[in-house]
N, C-alpha and C positions, 0 to 999 in steps of 0.2 A: 664800746663797752670796756669799762675799766677792769683791773685785775680782780677785784672782789666780786664784781658782777659775773665775770666769766667763770669764776670758781663756783659761784652759786648756781649758775646754769648747768655747769658740769655735774654738780651734785644732784640736781633735779633729774637730769637724764639717767644717771647711774642708779638712782633710787627707784626709777620706773622699770628697771630690768628685772625680769623674773629669775629666781634661783631655783632651777629644776633639775640640776645635774645629780644631786644626791651625794656628791662629794666635792670638797673645796676645789680641787684641780679641774673637775669637769665644769663647775660654774665659772671658773676662770676662762676656760676654753670657749664657753658660751657667751663671751662678751662681744661676739659679732652675731648679728641677727639679720637674715638667716645665714647659716654657714655656707649653704650652697644655693644656687639660684641667683636671681637678679635683685637689684635694689638692696644690697647689703648695707646694714647700718653698723658703724663702728662705735661702740660705746666707750672705748679707751682711746680717745683721740688725743690725749695730752697726759702729761705727768699728774696734774691735779685729778684727772679722771681716775688714774690708777690709784692714787692715794684715797679718794673718796670710796671707790669700790672696796679696797682693802679694809677701810673702816666699816663699811656696811656689813661685810661678811664676817667681821670680828678678828680679822688678822691684826688690825691696829685699833687702839683705843682712840677716843676723840683727841686726847692730849697729844698722843703720838703722831696722829695725822696732822694736827696743827703745827707741831714741831718740824715735821718733814717739809710741809709746804713753806714754812718760814725759812728753813735752811735752804730749801731748793731756790728760792728767789734770789739768794746771794751766791748761788753756785750753779749758774745756768749751763755751763758746759757739762758738769757732772749730772745735772738733771736730765739733759738731753741723752747722754750716754746711758743713764739708768733706764730711761723710758724705752730706748731702742732695744736694750737687752731684755726688758720685760715683754715686749711685743714678740721678739724673736723667740723667746722661751715659750711663750703662749702658743705660737704657731708649731713649735716642735711637739709640745704636748698634744696639740690637735692632731698632727699627723700620726703620732704614736697611737693614740687611743682610737681614732677613726679606723686605722688599719686593724687594731685589735677588734673593734666592733664588727668589722666586715670580714674577720678571719683572713685578712690579707697579709702580705709580707711587710714587715716593719723594717725600715732602713736602719742599718747598723750605725750610720752616722748620727741619726736622730737619737738612738739609744745612747750613744757615746756622749752626745751633748747633754742629755738629761742626767747621765751619770756624773759628769763633770760638775754640773750645777749642784747635784746632791752632795757630792764630796766637799764642794766649797761651803755649802750650807752647814754640814756637820762640823766644820771647824769652828762654828760659832754656836753650836748647840750645847745645851747642858740639861741635866735632870734636875728638876725642882721638887723637893718634898712637899707633899700636900696631906691633908687629913685622911685621904683615901689611898695613899701610896705615893706615886711620883708622876710627873708629867714633863713633857718637853717644854724647854724654854730657850731663850737666846741670850747669850753672854756678850762678849766683846764684839765690836764691829757695828754696833747700832748707830754709829755716826755716819755710816754710808747711806746713800739715798735709795738703795734698792733692797734693803733688808726685808721688806714685806714679801719678797720673792721666796725667802727660805722656807716658810711654812707651805707655800704652794708647791714647791719642788718635793718636799717631804711627803705631802699628800699624794702626789703623782707616783712616787716610787713605792709608797706603802700600798697603794691600790694595784699597781702593776705586779707586785710581788705577793699578792693575796689571792685566795680562791675567788674573791669577788670580781676579779678582772673578767671572768667568764660572763659576767652579767652586765658588762658595759655594752650599750646599744646606741645605735645612731637613728634619730627620728627621721623617717622618710618624708614627713609632711605631705605635700602634693608635689614632690620633686623640688621643694623650695625651703627646706629647713636644714637638716644636717646637724641639729644640736645633739650633744652626747648626754646620756644619762645612765645612771645605775638602776637596773631593774631589780627592785627589792620585793616584787610581788612573789607570793608563795609558789605559784606554778610558772613563773617566768614568762607571763603572757603580755606584759606591758609593751605596747607598740609605739606609743607617742610620747614626746617630751611632756605634753599636756593634753589631757582629754578636753579641756575647755578651749584650747586653741587648735592645734593640728588635728587632734582627734575629732573635734566637732566639725571641722572643715571637711575631713574625709568622709564622715558620716553624711553630711549634707550632700556631698558629691555623689555618694552611692544612692542616696534617696532620689536625687535628680535623675540619675542614669536609669533607675527602675521606673520612675514616672515616665520618662521619655520612651523607654522600651514598652511600657504598657499601653501608651497612647499611639504608638506607631501602627500604620495599617497592617503590617505583617503580623502584629500581635493578635489580630482577630482571626 
């Protein structure tokens, strides 16, 4: 398979991934399916995967994505380093938010790593005037191959420092999910990353268990 075909296959796999986190940083964490259990699938297996995912969620425009892919082909060492950093940062985010969801202890080292990445991102940030006020943008440093990480880090820190962080949950699945999501329901009752997926499987298991219990000899 040549380079263009590999990138096309990469794009197809990434485009099939559901975005259920409710926040950019949580969708980034959910690029492994499932997060817990067996048969885990890694959707970001290469730098092109990372670029295609960033384009899909709106971090990159199509032109920016193509520019990064073209530059990366001529800078393989930097590309490898950028990709390793991206995956390491994703795993830090996962550990931080999964402990938040479980009300468990969050490692100081992970928080320090996230803080350092945020400080680095802020050195490239700027406020851009719009018709409705101002919005975040990115100035110098766009020649690096990992600048798509800056909005992800900002998303993570903004969520961690907001009241919404109390609504971060971890999908139990059937002991085989672990995806993180922001519960925006009014009464905070959302249990699953997706009712059509994990929720439906849990419902079917309960129905099967009730049917088994009703048909057992002891039930009579």
